C-alpha positions in Angstrom: 2.0 -6.3 11.5 0.2 -4.1 9.3 -0.2 -6.2 6.3 -0.3 -3.5 3.0 -2.6 -4.8 0.4 -1.9 -2.8 -3.0 -6.0 -3.2 -4.5 -5.4 -2.0 -7.8 -7.8 -3.7 -9.7 -11.3 -2.3 -10.2 -14.1 -3.4 -8.7 -16.2 -4.6 -11.8 -13.1 -6.5 -13.0 -12.7 -8.7 -9.8 -15.6 -8.3 -7.1 -14.3 -11.5 -6.2 -11.1 -9.8 -4.9 -13.1 -6.8 -2.8 -14.9 -9.6 -1.3 -12.0 -11.2 -0.1 -10.3 -8.4 1.1 -13.8 -7.4 2.9 -13.5 -10.9 4.6 -10.1 -10.1 6.4 -11.5 -7.9 7.7 -8.8 -5.4 9.9 -6.1 -7.4 9.3 -5.3 -6.0 5.9 -5.0 -2.8 5.0 -6.0 -1.6 1.4 -4.5 0.8 -1.0 -7.5 2.2 -2.9 -6.4 3.2 -6.4 -9.3 4.4 -8.6 -7.2 6.1 -11.7 -3.8 6.5 -11.0 -5.1 8.3 -7.4 -9.0 9.4 -7.0 -9.2 10.0 -10.2 -10.9 13.2 -11.9 -14.7 12.3 -11.5 -16.5 10.0 -8.7 -16.5 6.5 -9.8 -19.7 5.3 -8.3 -18.6 1.4 -8.4 -15.7 2.2 -6.0 -17.9 4.1 -3.4 -19.9 1.2 -3.3 -16.4 -0.9 -2.9 -15.3 1.1 -0.6 -17.9 0.9 1.3 -18.2 -3.3 1.4 -14.7 -2.6 2.9 -15.6 -0.4 5.6 -18.8 -2.1 6.8 -16.2 -5.1 7.0 -14.1 -2.7 8.9 -11.4 -2.5 6.9 -8.6 0.1 6.6 -8.2 2.3 3.7 -5.5 4.2 2.5 -6.0 6.5 -0.6 -3.1 6.5 -3.3 -1.6 9.7 -4.4 1.6 9.6 -6.3 4.0 11.6 -5.0 5.9 11.4 -8.6 9.4 11.7 -6.7 8.3 15.6 -6.4 8.2 15.9 -10.1 4.4 16.6 -9.8 3.9 20.3 -8.5 2.1 20.8 -5.6 -1.0 21.9 -6.5 -2.1 18.6 -8.4 -0.7 16.1 -5.4 -3.1 18.6 -3.2 -5.6 18.2 -5.8 -5.5 14.4 -5.0 -5.3 14.3 -1.2 -8.5 16.4 -1.6 -10.2 14.3 -3.5 -10.0 11.4 -1.7 -12.5 13.1 0.6 -15.1 11.6 -1.5 -14.3 8.3 -0.1 -14.1 6.5 3.0 -9.9 6.5 3.6 -8.5 6.6 6.5 -5.4 7.9 5.4 -2.6 8.1 3.0 0.0 6.0 0.5 2.5 8.1 -0.8 4.0 6.2 -3.8 6.9 7.1 -5.7 8.7 9.6 -2.0 12.0 10.7 -2.6 14.5 10.0 -1.1 17.0 13.0 -0.5 17.3 15.2 2.5 16.4 18.4 0.4 13.1 17.1 -0.7 11.9 16.0 2.8 10.6 19.8 3.9 7.8 18.9 0.7 6.6 15.9 1.5 6.6 16.3 5.6 3.7 19.4 4.1 1.8 16.9 2.1 2.3 14.2 4.9 0.8 16.9 7.7 -2.6 17.0 4.8 -3.5 13.3 5.2 -5.6 13.3 8.8 -4.7 10.1 9.3 -2.1 7.5 8.4 0.3 8.3 6.6 2.8 5.6 4.6 5.5 6.4 2.5 6.7 4.1 -0.1 10.1 5.1 -1.8 11.1 1.3 -2.4 14.1 1.4 -0.9 15.6 2.8 2.3 15.7 7.0 1.9 17.3 9.2 4.3 17.1 8.5 7.6 14.9 11.5 8.6 12.1 10.2 6.5 11.0 7.7 8.9 9.8 10.3 11.2 6.9 11.3 8.8 5.1 8.1 8.3 3.7 5.6 10.2 5.4 2.8 8.0 7.8 3.7 5.3 8.2 1.2 2.4 12.3 0.6 2.3 11.5 -2.4 -0.3 9.2 -3.3 -3.0 10.4 -5.8 -5.6 10.3 -9.4 -6.6 11.4 -11.8 -3.8 14.5 -13.1 -5.2 15.7 -9.7 -4.7 14.5 -9.5 -0.9 16.3 -12.6 -0.2 19.6 -11.4 -1.3 19.0 -7.4 0.4 18.1 -8.4 3.8 19.3 -10.6 6.1 18.7 -8.7 9.4 16.1 -6.2 11.2 15.1 -3.4 9.2 14.2 0.2 10.5 11.2 0.3 13.3 8.5 1.1 11.0 9.7 -0.6 7.6 7.3 -2.2 5.7 8.5 -4.2 2.7 6.7 -5.1 -0.2 7.3 -8.6 -2.1 5.8 -10.1 -5.2 6.8 -12.5 -7.0 6.9 -15.2 -4.2 5.8 -19.2 -5.4 3.6 -20.9 -3.9 5.6 -23.4 -1.8 7.7 -20.4 -0.3 4.6 -18.5 0.7 4.8 -19.9 4.5 8.8 -18.9 4.5 8.0 -15.3 2.9 5.5 -14.5 5.5 7.6 -15.8 8.1 10.7 -13.8 7.1 8.9 -10.7 6.7 7.4 -10.6 10.4 11.0 -10.9 11.3 12.5 -8.2 9.4 9.9 -5.6 9.0 7.0 -3.9 11.2 4.4 -4.7 7.9 4.3 -4.9 4.5 3.0 -7.5 1.9 4.2 -10.9 0.7 2.2 -12.0 -2.7 2.9 -14.9 -5.3 1.6 -12.5 -8.1 4.2 -10.9 -10.0 5.4 -8.8 -12.3 4.1 -7.1 -14.6 0.7 -6.3 -12.5 1.6 -7.2 -8.8 -1.0 -5.8 -7.7 -3.8 -6.2 -10.1 -5.8 -8.4 -7.8 -4.7 -10.0 -4.6 -2.7 -12.9 -3.4 -3.7 -16.6 -3.5 -3.3 -16.9 0.0 -6.2 -14.3 0.9 -8.5 -15.9 -1.8 -7.9 -19.1 0.0 -8.6 -17.8 2.9 -12.0 -16.0 2.1 -13.1 -19.2 1.0 -12.7 -21.0 4.1 -14.5 -18.3 6.2 
């Protein structure tokens, strides 16, 4: 199972979070988001932080916002090109559309990545989207909603991003995710910023190493 870890905290704000991800090594795939994507300028702190993860053999995906295709193709292409500044291994496409009519446009962007592709519509899109990505996030939301919506295995390449899990229920949530999806995240962090940092289980694992 692939553990996807949206790492949306600046390395200078929470360096321990980045150290914890480095300690996890290839067991996690980090989603890197400089400034709603790669940002317009190179961020030296991110150069150092991504080099740290690369040295620890942590796979990294660059964050690109599709904006449900309300963003222009040129803006999306600029983001894809700008991620070449950093040692990412693929792209995490956030706010991916779900309808069949947008499939060709999303496919064009996915073909530009040259690496791992993860789509995040946050819900189940048209079935044909599954062929465009290594993983497709068919769920993103709180633990209480996940328990209500899923009671059987999802698509073969589905991933679920689950946050707001009480500490006492983390083990159950991990087991449930492994049974229902091919990858994703279980986190006790919660709204309004569920990805600003790393889950407690990852920090604990880093300390124990």
